[in-house]
DRENDRENTOR-150829 format. One record per residue (C-alpha): residue in one letter; x, y, z. Coordinates in Angstrom, 1 decimal, padded with zeros to 4 digits. Layout:
A|X|Y|Z
...
END
This chain:
M|050.1|065.7|-173.1
Y|048.9|069.2|-172.6
K|045.2|070.0|-173.1
K|044.1|072.7|-175.5
T|042.5|075.1|-173.0
P|042.0|078.9|-173.4
Y|044.9|081.3|-172.8
L|045.7|081.6|-169.1
L|047.8|084.7|-169.1
F|046.1|086.0|-166.0
G|045.5|082.5|-164.5
K|047.3|081.0|-161.6
E|049.9|079.3|-163.7
Y|051.1|082.7|-164.8
L|051.1|084.1|-161.2
L|054.8|083.6|-160.7
L|055.6|085.2|-164.0
I|053.4|088.2|-163.1
I|055.1|088.5|-159.7
S|058.5|088.4|-161.4
V|057.6|091.2|-163.8
I|056.2|093.3|-161.0
I|059.4|092.9|-158.9
F|061.6|093.7|-161.9
S|059.4|096.7|-162.8
I|059.5|098.1|-159.2
I|063.2|097.8|-159.0
N|063.7|099.5|-162.3
I|061.3|102.3|-161.5
L|062.8|103.0|-158.1
M|066.5|102.5|-158.8
A|067.0|103.0|-162.5
P|064.2|105.1|-163.8
N|066.0|106.9|-166.6
I|067.7|105.2|-169.4
H|065.5|102.9|-171.4
M|063.5|101.7|-168.4
S|060.3|100.9|-170.3
Y|062.3|099.0|-173.0
R|063.9|096.8|-170.3
I|060.6|096.0|-168.7
V|059.0|095.0|-172.0
T|062.1|092.9|-173.0
F|062.0|091.1|-169.7
T|058.3|090.3|-169.9
L|058.5|089.0|-173.5
S|061.6|087.0|-172.7
L|059.8|085.2|-169.8
L|056.8|084.5|-172.1
F|059.0|083.2|-174.8
L|060.9|080.9|-172.4
K|057.6|079.7|-170.9
A|056.3|078.7|-174.3
I|059.2|076.2|-174.8
R|058.0|072.7|-174.0
S|061.4|071.0|-174.1
T|062.8|071.2|-170.5
T|066.4|070.8|-171.7
L|066.2|073.5|-174.3
R|064.3|075.8|-172.0
I|066.9|075.5|-169.2
I|069.9|075.9|-171.6
L|068.4|079.1|-172.9
A|067.0|080.4|-169.6
L|069.8|079.9|-167.1
P|072.4|082.4|-168.4
F|069.7|085.0|-169.1
L|067.9|084.6|-165.8
F|071.1|084.6|-163.8
L|072.1|087.9|-165.4
C|068.7|089.3|-164.6
S|068.7|088.2|-161.0
S|072.3|089.4|-160.5
D|071.4|092.7|-162.1
I|068.5|093.3|-159.6
S|070.8|092.3|-156.7
L|073.5|094.7|-157.8
S|070.9|097.5|-157.9
L|069.6|096.6|-154.4
Y|073.1|096.4|-153.1
S|074.1|099.8|-154.4
W|070.9|101.5|-153.4
F|070.7|100.1|-149.8
T|074.4|100.4|-149.1
F|075.3|103.7|-150.8
K|071.8|105.2|-151.5
T|072.7|105.5|-155.1
P|072.1|103.5|-158.3
F|074.8|101.2|-159.5
N|077.2|102.9|-161.9
D|080.5|102.6|-163.7
G|082.4|103.9|-160.7
F|081.3|100.8|-158.8
A|081.9|098.6|-161.8
V|085.5|099.8|-162.2
S|086.2|099.2|-158.5
T|084.7|095.7|-158.8
L|086.8|094.8|-161.8
E|089.9|096.0|-160.0
S|089.2|093.7|-157.1
N|091.0|090.3|-157.0
P|088.9|087.1|-156.5
V|089.9|086.8|-152.8
E|088.8|090.4|-152.2
M|085.5|089.8|-154.0
L|084.8|086.7|-152.0
A|085.5|088.6|-148.8
M|083.1|091.4|-149.9
L|080.4|088.8|-150.7
G|080.7|087.7|-147.1
V|080.0|091.2|-145.9
Y|077.0|091.6|-148.2
I|075.8|088.0|-148.1
R|072.1|089.0|-148.0
F|072.3|090.3|-151.6
V|073.8|086.9|-152.7
I|070.8|085.2|-151.1
I|068.4|087.7|-152.8
C|070.1|086.9|-156.1
L|069.6|083.1|-155.7
A|066.0|083.6|-154.5
L|065.2|085.6|-157.6
L|066.9|083.1|-159.8
I|064.7|080.3|-158.4
L|061.6|082.5|-158.7
F|062.3|083.3|-162.4
I|063.0|079.6|-163.2
L|059.7|078.6|-161.6
A|057.9|081.4|-163.5
I|058.9|080.0|-166.9
R|057.5|076.5|-166.3
P|055.1|075.7|-169.2
A|051.4|076.2|-168.4
K|049.1|073.3|-168.8
G|046.8|075.3|-171.0
K|047.3|076.9|-174.4
M|050.0|079.5|-174.1
I|050.9|082.6|-176.0
S|052.8|081.5|-179.1
K|056.6|081.5|-178.8
K|056.6|082.5|-182.5
I|054.8|085.7|-181.7
T|057.0|086.5|-178.6
G|060.1|085.4|-180.4
I|059.5|087.7|-183.4
L|058.7|090.6|-181.1
L|061.9|090.0|-179.2
I|063.9|089.9|-182.4
V|062.4|093.2|-183.5
I|063.0|094.9|-180.2
C|066.6|093.7|-180.1
A|067.2|094.8|-183.7
I|065.9|098.2|-182.9
A|068.1|098.4|-179.8
L|071.2|097.3|-181.8
V|070.6|099.8|-184.6
S|070.0|102.6|-182.1
S|073.2|101.6|-180.2
M|075.3|101.6|-183.4
K|074.0|105.1|-184.3
F|074.7|106.3|-180.8
V|078.3|105.1|-180.9
K|078.8|106.4|-184.4
K|078.0|110.0|-183.3
R|080.7|109.8|-180.6
P|084.4|109.4|-181.3
V|086.0|106.2|-180.0
N|089.0|106.9|-177.8
E|092.3|105.5|-179.0
G|092.6|101.9|-177.7
A|088.9|101.5|-177.1
S|086.9|099.0|-179.1
A|083.9|100.3|-181.1
E|082.3|096.9|-180.7
L|082.7|097.1|-176.9
K|081.1|100.5|-176.9
V|078.1|099.2|-179.0
A|077.7|096.3|-176.6
A|077.8|098.6|-173.6
R|075.1|100.8|-175.1
F|073.0|097.8|-176.2
T|072.9|096.3|-172.8
T|071.2|099.5|-171.4
Y|068.1|098.3|-173.3
M|068.3|094.8|-171.8
P|067.0|093.5|-168.4
F|070.6|093.1|-167.3
F|071.5|096.8|-167.9
N|074.1|097.0|-165.1
L|076.3|094.9|-167.4
S|076.7|098.1|-169.5
Y|078.7|099.6|-166.6
F|081.1|096.7|-166.5
L|081.6|096.9|-170.3
T|082.3|100.6|-169.9
A|084.8|099.8|-167.2
M|086.5|097.2|-169.5
Q|087.0|100.0|-172.0
E|089.1|101.8|-169.4
S|091.3|098.7|-168.9
Q|091.6|098.3|-172.7
I|092.8|101.8|-173.1
L|095.2|101.4|-170.1
K|096.9|098.5|-171.8
N|097.8|100.8|-174.7
I|099.0|103.7|-172.6
S|100.8|102.1|-169.7
G|104.0|101.8|-171.6
A|103.8|105.1|-173.4
A|105.8|107.2|-171.0
P|106.5|110.7|-172.3
H|110.0|112.0|-172.6
Y|110.6|114.7|-170.0
S|112.7|117.8|-170.1
L|113.8|117.7|-166.5
S|116.4|118.6|-164.0
V|117.3|117.0|-160.6
K|118.7|118.7|-157.6
D|120.3|117.0|-154.6
T|117.9|117.1|-151.7
G|120.3|115.3|-149.3
I|117.8|112.4|-149.3
D|118.8|109.1|-150.9
T|115.8|106.9|-150.2
Y|112.2|107.9|-150.7
V|109.4|105.7|-149.6
L|105.9|106.6|-150.9
I|103.2|104.7|-149.0
I|099.6|104.6|-150.4
G|097.1|103.7|-147.8
E|093.7|102.2|-148.5
S|090.3|103.5|-147.2
E|091.9|105.2|-144.2
R|089.9|107.9|-142.4
A|091.7|110.8|-140.7
K|088.7|110.9|-138.3
N|089.7|107.5|-136.9
M|093.3|108.4|-136.2
S|094.3|109.7|-132.8
I|097.0|112.0|-134.3
Y|094.0|113.9|-135.7
G|092.1|113.9|-132.4
Y|090.3|110.6|-132.4
Q|089.6|109.4|-128.9
K|091.0|105.9|-129.2
P|094.8|105.4|-129.3
T|095.0|104.3|-132.9
T|098.3|106.0|-134.0
P|100.8|105.9|-131.2
Q|103.8|105.2|-133.5
L|102.9|108.1|-135.7
E|102.4|110.4|-132.7
A|105.9|109.4|-131.4
Q|107.4|110.7|-134.6
K|105.5|114.0|-134.7
S|108.6|116.2|-134.5
Y|109.8|114.6|-137.7
L|106.5|115.1|-139.6
K|104.9|117.6|-141.9
L|101.3|116.7|-141.1
F|098.5|117.6|-143.4
N|095.4|118.2|-141.2
H|093.0|118.7|-144.0
A|094.1|116.6|-146.9
I|091.3|115.5|-149.2
S|091.1|112.9|-152.0
G|090.1|114.1|-155.4
V|087.8|111.1|-155.9
P|086.2|108.7|-153.4
F|087.3|105.4|-155.0
T|090.7|103.8|-155.6
S|090.7|103.2|-159.4
V|090.7|106.9|-160.1
A|092.0|108.4|-156.8
V|095.4|106.7|-157.0
P|096.2|107.4|-160.7
M|095.0|111.0|-160.3
A|097.3|111.4|-157.3
L|100.3|109.9|-159.1
S|099.9|111.2|-162.6
A|099.2|114.3|-164.6
D|095.5|113.5|-164.6
N|093.3|116.0|-163.0
I|089.7|116.9|-162.1
N|089.3|119.5|-164.8
N|090.6|117.2|-167.5
H|090.1|113.6|-166.4
D|091.4|111.4|-169.2
L|093.0|108.0|-169.0
K|095.7|109.1|-171.4
N|097.1|111.3|-168.7
Y|098.0|108.2|-166.7
S|101.2|107.6|-168.8
D|102.6|110.8|-167.4
N|103.2|109.6|-163.9
I|105.7|109.8|-161.0
I|107.2|106.3|-161.8
S|108.0|107.3|-165.3
L|109.3|110.6|-164.1
A|111.6|109.0|-161.5
N|112.9|106.4|-164.0
Q|114.0|109.2|-166.4
A|115.5|111.1|-163.5
G|117.8|108.2|-162.7
F|116.0|106.8|-159.6
H|115.8|103.1|-159.1
T|112.0|102.5|-158.8
T|110.3|099.7|-156.9
W|106.6|099.0|-156.5
L|105.5|096.6|-153.7
S|101.8|095.9|-153.3
A|099.6|094.0|-151.0
Q|096.8|094.5|-153.6
T|097.0|091.8|-156.2
A|097.3|093.2|-159.8
F|094.0|092.9|-161.8
G|094.4|090.6|-164.8
N|097.5|091.2|-166.9
Y|098.2|094.6|-165.3
G|094.8|095.7|-166.6
S|093.9|098.0|-163.7
S|094.5|101.7|-163.7
V|096.8|101.5|-160.7
A|098.8|098.5|-162.1
G|099.0|100.4|-165.4
I|101.3|102.9|-163.5
A|103.0|100.3|-161.3
M|104.2|098.2|-164.3
N|106.6|101.1|-165.2
A|108.6|100.4|-162.0
E|111.9|098.6|-162.5
D|111.0|096.1|-159.8
K|107.5|095.0|-159.1
L|106.1|092.6|-156.6
Y|102.5|091.7|-155.5
I|102.0|089.7|-152.4
K|099.0|087.9|-150.8
G|098.7|088.5|-147.1
Y|098.8|091.2|-144.5
D|100.5|094.5|-145.2
K|103.4|093.7|-142.9
E|104.4|090.9|-145.2
L|105.7|093.7|-147.4
L|108.5|094.5|-144.9
P|111.0|091.8|-146.0
H|110.7|093.0|-149.5
L|111.2|096.6|-148.4
K|114.4|095.5|-146.7
T|115.5|093.9|-149.9
A|114.7|097.1|-151.9
L|116.7|099.1|-149.4
Q|119.8|097.0|-150.1
K|119.9|098.1|-153.8
P|123.2|099.8|-154.8
A|123.9|102.7|-152.5
H|124.8|105.0|-155.3
D|121.3|104.9|-156.7
K|118.6|107.2|-155.5
K|115.6|105.0|-154.7
L|111.9|105.5|-155.0
I|110.0|102.7|-153.3
V|106.2|102.6|-153.4
L|104.2|100.5|-151.0
H|100.6|100.1|-151.9
L|098.8|098.8|-148.7
Y|095.5|097.0|-148.2
G|095.0|099.2|-145.2
S|091.5|099.5|-143.9
H|089.6|098.1|-147.0
E|086.4|096.4|-146.0
P|085.9|093.9|-144.4
A|088.3|095.6|-142.0
C|088.4|092.6|-139.6
K|090.4|090.7|-142.3
R|093.1|093.4|-142.6
Y|095.1|092.5|-139.5
P|096.1|089.2|-137.8
A|094.4|088.2|-134.6
N|097.5|088.8|-132.5
E|097.5|092.5|-133.6
T|094.0|093.0|-132.1
V|093.9|096.0|-129.7
F|090.2|096.9|-129.5
D|087.6|094.4|-128.5
K|084.9|094.1|-131.2
S|082.3|092.3|-129.0
N|080.4|095.6|-128.3
D|082.1|098.0|-130.6
I|081.1|098.4|-134.2
D|084.2|100.5|-134.9
A|086.7|098.0|-133.4
C|087.6|096.2|-136.6
Y|088.1|099.4|-138.5
D|090.1|100.9|-135.6
N|092.3|097.8|-135.3
S|093.1|098.1|-139.0
V|094.2|101.7|-138.5
R|096.3|100.7|-135.5
Y|097.8|097.9|-137.6
T|098.8|100.4|-140.3
D|100.3|102.6|-137.6
S|102.3|099.6|-136.3
L|103.6|099.0|-139.8
L|104.6|102.6|-140.2
G|106.5|102.4|-136.9
E|108.5|099.4|-138.2
I|109.2|101.3|-141.4
F|110.4|104.3|-139.5
S|112.8|102.0|-137.5
L|114.1|100.6|-140.7
L|114.8|104.0|-142.1
K|116.1|106.0|-139.1
Q|119.7|105.3|-140.0
H|119.2|106.1|-143.7
K|119.0|109.5|-145.4
A|115.4|108.7|-146.0
S|112.0|110.3|-146.2
V|108.4|108.8|-146.2
L|105.4|110.4|-147.9
Y|102.1|108.7|-146.8
F|098.6|109.4|-148.0
S|095.4|107.3|-148.2
D|093.8|106.9|-151.6
H|090.4|107.9|-150.2
A|088.4|107.8|-147.0
L|085.1|106.1|-146.1
E|081.7|107.2|-145.0
R|080.5|106.0|-141.6
A|076.8|105.2|-140.8
P|076.8|103.2|-137.5
R|073.2|102.1|-137.9
Q|073.9|100.2|-141.1
S|075.0|096.5|-141.1
A|078.2|097.6|-142.9
P|078.9|100.9|-141.1
Y|081.9|101.9|-143.3
F|081.4|102.4|-147.0
H|082.6|104.4|-150.1
G|081.1|107.7|-151.1
G|078.5|107.6|-153.9
I|076.7|110.4|-155.8
T|075.7|112.1|-152.6
P|079.0|111.9|-150.6
S|079.8|113.7|-147.4
Q|083.1|115.2|-146.5
E|084.0|112.0|-144.7
A|084.5|110.2|-148.0
Y|087.3|112.5|-148.9
H|089.1|113.5|-145.7
V|092.3|111.5|-145.7
P|095.5|111.3|-143.6
M|098.7|112.6|-145.2
F|102.1|113.3|-143.9
I|105.8|113.5|-144.9
W|108.3|112.0|-142.4
Y|112.0|112.9|-142.4
S|114.6|110.5|-140.9
P|116.6|111.7|-137.9
A|119.7|110.9|-140.0
L|119.0|114.0|-142.1
T|120.5|117.3|-141.0
P|118.1|120.3|-140.8
R|119.4|121.7|-144.1
D|118.6|118.5|-145.8
K|114.8|118.7|-145.2
D|112.0|121.1|-145.7
E|110.2|122.6|-142.7
T|108.3|120.1|-140.6
G|105.1|121.2|-138.7
Q|101.4|121.2|-139.7
V|099.5|122.2|-142.9
N|096.0|123.4|-141.8
A|094.7|124.5|-145.2
V|092.8|122.0|-147.5
F|095.2|120.3|-149.8
S|094.0|117.9|-152.4
T|095.9|114.7|-153.3
R|095.1|115.4|-156.9
Y|098.3|117.6|-156.7
N|100.4|114.9|-155.3
D|102.2|114.2|-158.5
I|103.6|117.7|-158.3
L|104.2|117.4|-154.6
V|106.0|114.0|-155.1
A|108.1|115.4|-158.0
T|109.3|118.3|-155.8
W|109.9|116.0|-152.8
L|112.2|114.0|-155.1
G|114.0|117.1|-156.2
I|112.7|116.8|-159.8
T|111.7|119.7|-161.9
D|110.0|119.2|-165.3
A|108.4|121.7|-167.7
Q|104.9|120.1|-167.3
R|104.7|120.4|-163.5
G|106.5|123.7|-163.1
A|109.5|124.7|-161.0
F|109.0|124.8|-157.2
T|111.9|125.4|-154.8
N|110.5|123.1|-152.1
I|107.3|121.3|-151.0
N|106.2|124.4|-149.1
A|106.0|126.3|-152.4
V|103.8|123.5|-153.8
I|101.5|123.6|-150.8
E|101.2|127.4|-151.0
K|100.3|127.3|-154.7
F|097.6|124.6|-154.5
A|096.2|124.8|-150.9
G|092.6|125.7|-150.7
D|091.4|124.0|-153.9
S|088.4|122.1|-152.7
T|087.0|120.7|-156.0
V|086.3|116.9|-155.9
L|084.5|114.4|-158.1
D|081.8|112.0|-157.1
N|081.6|108.5|-158.5
R|079.8|109.7|-161.6
Y|082.7|112.1|-162.2
Q|080.5|115.1|-161.4
K|082.3|118.1|-159.8
L|081.5|119.0|-156.3
D|082.8|121.5|-153.8
Y|084.1|119.7|-150.7
H|083.1|122.6|-148.5
Q|079.5|122.4|-149.6
L|079.1|118.7|-148.8
R|077.5|117.3|-145.6
K|080.1|116.8|-142.9
T|078.9|113.2|-142.3
A|076.8|110.6|-144.0
E|074.2|110.7|-141.2
E|073.4|114.3|-141.8
P|070.3|114.8|-144.0
L|070.8|115.9|-147.6
S|070.1|119.6|-148.3
N|067.3|120.4|-150.7
END
């Protein structure tokens, strides 16, 4: 039985609670100082005091575990984002996380295991901090009432906030309120995941809403088009662009059949927006999920092409991701688990479709996504990683090059063409434990500079293909939906009429506007060249 002794709020039995509040406050002040910071600190403190006042161990644990796990996870996410990307966690990271499949998330946890350990350590600390004190404690009635009042104010404020802003078609008002409400709570990063869920909810409504096109199709002399979307591949790590290691021998052997873009840039530094923006009518000046329904798969379908989507990246949920929202419009769809070369048998099958059909086959690779060591089998290792921090990444680039070589061999007897681009690139900071990472809110040019080329089969006569050679001007993949449509020989009113791909390049080359992961516009030319360069004032 507990003795009735004076309050011990500043006694040793409250020491762990005080330490917990200090840690929580410091993290919020340093890494999330803006939105409702004071509110979150007060809510966290009152919650710990309320839980500590519950004498029943069973009831206390039942109430505490979900709450404390969310709080410890929230702090760990903030630390992960800050120390890995030098930026607070945000909805860009949340969208990318939700788009990851469980296997990919487990792999990433292995790369960033220290943050998992921090999460568990904080959870243990918080659980110990709410053990009842032996003396008289602050009344749970008082703390409970205060918590209810604070939560009620936060809820009313959130409802008013949402009411002032129109809800996009397909989005849930309740989800918007929940997203806003959690910004007042100690687990405020959850708001970014709820915001990301809104995108998925909208995409479910628009993925099947393909517009009716007023289009015309010309004969390009090409029957089979293979569009390959790379993942996290850096032009700077490819020997065809001057990298010192021989990472792209297959591609270099085909140089006379290539139109090589030397300065292609991604519009956005993360997959969930970069790929849809490249394949749809979405654009930097009017980024809207509703634009995703107007995409190259829907366009090719209406133009009479047989469309196939083959992916090494497992679909998120029930086609809930932005990329899958486009992919589901393809006539044939297949997602595999394994290395990228396991797509080859399915590519061969797709090539055997009736010869009278024009074919558009999309391959979405896993490419060089971190952890890069897991993107290729051991027998494809070329560079020794024992004393080389770049070896895994370079091996993944070499593996992609080997895959491209096999695709070229498959297509060399066909009237075929390949268009390849990477969704985005990665930053490189060799002194970090994970040297390759996505661009954040202070990206460098490295996060955007991607490889891109068009390959024409030797089976095509010169009059059947546009000019090969090199494109030296900046060309943004945000215009790839227009480039792809022209490559396919399709003209529609929305995208305009271009005689060939050179006309598209001439029209849009030089546009260097990009978005960061908060959707803020930046000028690529004004960015640091590398992540290691200091930020300008």
